[in-house]
RODRENMI-10393 format. One line per 5 residues: for each residue z, y, x of C-alpha. Coordinates in Angstrom, 1 decimal. Example, Ala and Ser with C-alpha at 12.3 -4.5 7.8 and 13.67 -1.06 7.14 Angstrom:
7.8 -4.5 12.3  7.1 -1.1 13.7
This chain:
92.4 102.1 54.0  90.1 105.1 54.0  92.2 106.8 51.2  95.5 106.3 53.0  97.0 109.2 55.0
96.7 109.0 58.7  100.4 110.1 59.1  102.9 110.1 56.2  106.4 111.1 57.1  109.0 111.4 54.3
112.6 112.8 54.4  112.9 111.8 58.1  115.9 112.6 60.2  115.0 112.4 63.9  117.2 112.6 66.9
116.3 113.0 70.6  119.3 111.9 72.5  122.3 113.5 70.7  120.3 116.4 69.4  119.1 116.3 65.7
115.6 117.8 65.9  114.5 117.2 62.3  116.5 116.8 59.1  114.8 115.6 55.9  111.4 116.3 57.4
108.2 115.5 55.6  104.6 115.8 56.7  101.3 114.3 55.5  98.1 114.4 57.6  95.0 112.9 56.0
92.4 110.9 57.8  89.4 112.8 59.3  91.3 116.1 59.3  91.2 118.4 62.3  94.9 119.6 62.6
96.7 122.0 65.0  100.5 122.0 65.1  101.6 125.3 66.6  105.1 126.3 67.8  107.0 127.7 70.7
108.4 125.5 73.5  111.6 123.7 72.3  110.8 123.7 68.6  110.3 119.9 68.4  106.5 119.4 68.8
106.9 116.8 71.5  109.6 115.0 69.5  107.2 114.9 66.5  104.4 113.5 68.7  106.7 110.8 70.2
107.7 109.9 66.6  104.0 109.5 65.6  103.4 107.5 68.8  106.3 105.1 67.9  108.3 106.1 71.0
111.1 107.6 68.8  112.1 106.3 65.4  113.7 108.2 62.5  117.2 107.3 61.3  116.9 104.3 59.0
117.2 105.3 55.4  115.9 103.7 52.2  114.6 107.1 51.0  112.7 108.0 54.1  109.8 106.5 56.0
107.1 107.0 58.7  103.8 105.3 57.9  100.6 105.3 59.9  97.6 104.4 57.7  100.0 103.1 55.1
101.9 100.8 57.5  105.5 100.9 58.6  105.0 98.5 61.5  102.4 98.5 64.2  101.8 96.5 67.3
101.5 99.1 70.1  98.2 97.8 71.4  96.7 97.7 68.0  97.9 101.3 67.4  96.3 102.5 70.6
93.0 101.2 69.4  93.4 103.5 66.3  95.0 106.6 67.9  94.5 107.8 71.5  97.0 110.0 73.3
96.4 112.7 75.9  99.4 114.7 77.2  100.6 116.6 80.2  103.8 114.5 80.2  101.9 111.2 80.3
99.8 112.6 83.2  103.1 113.3 85.2  104.1 109.7 84.9  101.3 108.4 87.0  101.7 108.2 90.8
99.3 110.1 93.1  97.9 106.8 94.4  96.6 105.6 91.1  92.8 105.8 91.1  90.8 107.3 88.3
89.5 103.9 87.2  93.0 102.4 87.1  94.2 105.3 84.9  91.4 104.6 82.5  91.9 100.9 82.5
95.6 101.3 81.8  94.5 102.5 78.3  93.8 98.9 77.4  97.4 97.9 78.3  99.3 101.0 77.2
100.7 101.0 80.7  101.1 103.5 83.5  98.5 102.2 86.0  97.2 98.7 86.5  99.0 96.3 88.8
100.5 92.9 89.1  100.2 90.5 86.2  98.9 93.2 84.0  95.6 93.4 85.9  94.9 89.7 85.0
94.6 90.7 81.3  91.5 92.8 82.0  88.0 91.4 82.2  84.7 92.6 83.5  83.8 94.0 80.0
86.9 96.2 80.1  85.9 97.6 83.5  82.3 98.2 82.3  83.5 100.0 79.2  85.9 102.2 81.3
83.1 103.1 83.7  80.8 104.0 80.8  83.5 106.4 79.3  84.0 108.0 82.7  80.3 108.5 83.0
80.2 110.2 79.6  82.9 112.6 80.7  81.2 113.3 84.0  83.9 111.7 86.1  82.2 108.5 87.2
82.5 109.7 90.8  86.3 109.7 90.4  86.6 105.9 89.8  87.9 105.1 93.3  89.5 108.5 94.0
93.4 108.7 93.9  94.9 111.2 91.5  96.5 113.0 94.4  93.1 114.0 95.6  91.9 115.3 92.2
92.3 118.7 90.6  94.5 118.9 87.5  91.5 119.2 85.3  89.9 116.1 86.8  93.2 114.2 86.2
93.3 115.4 82.6  89.7 114.1 82.0  90.8 110.7 83.4  93.5 110.7 80.8  91.0 111.6 78.1
88.9 108.7 79.2  92.0 106.5 79.1  92.4 107.4 75.4  88.8 106.8 74.6  88.3 103.3 76.0
89.3 101.8 72.6  86.9 104.3 70.8  89.8 105.4 68.5  89.1 107.3 65.3  91.8 109.9 66.1
93.0 111.6 69.3  96.4 113.3 69.6  96.4 116.0 72.2  99.8 117.3 73.3  99.4 120.6 75.2
96.0 119.4 76.6  95.4 122.5 78.6  98.9 122.7 80.2  98.6 123.3 83.9  94.8 123.9 83.8
93.1 127.1 85.0  90.9 129.0 82.7  87.7 127.3 83.7  89.1 123.8 83.4  90.7 124.7 80.0
87.4 125.8 78.6  85.6 122.7 80.0  88.2 120.4 78.4  88.0 122.2 75.1  84.2 122.0 75.1
84.4 118.2 75.6  86.9 117.9 72.8  84.6 119.9 70.5  81.8 117.5 71.3  84.1 114.6 70.3
84.9 116.3 67.0  81.1 116.7 66.3  80.7 113.0 67.1  83.2 112.2 64.4  86.6 112.0 66.1
89.6 113.4 64.4  91.9 115.6 66.4  95.6 116.4 66.1  96.3 119.2 68.6  99.9 120.1 69.5
100.3 123.3 71.3  102.1 126.6 71.8  99.0 128.5 72.8  97.3 130.2 69.9  94.1 130.8 71.7
């Protein structure tokens, strides 16, 4: 598996609603690469991300495919253990009453928050792991704090912790500094740099050249 591309897209035609965003699009990203995808707002970056994340599928065609680590099909929970996602759009889907710990624990379930029957699928080891990741990101004190009482930067670090609970090899970051002030942006990027030095692969999607 180590020789297989992380992402392999061939001749894909991709729609978002009634809009054709990509036509005969191809892209290969190797494992253990650090990649930035740059482009202005509206050029299709988020559509590409959603395609990689299996939220959107290309038009079915025998001459085209989208493969992740050589596979056409993935169980979503298995995929999240391989690739973690951090995005401003994902952050906006959480309610202001979700606590930091519930945001992080929801990474195990690929859900928005932890409630109802979903909570029964989590054990004490999941909570312990979530708290360890929050401690590593210096947000252990946010475990019981609602998102509505956090800064945008603190919320974004909770999402980063959510992506890291599975210890994935690769993180996909979609406009990770969107909505952050300068200080919070630098803090987040320093933490991302440390993860790269620790061996994580990053796919950064952004319109900000800096």
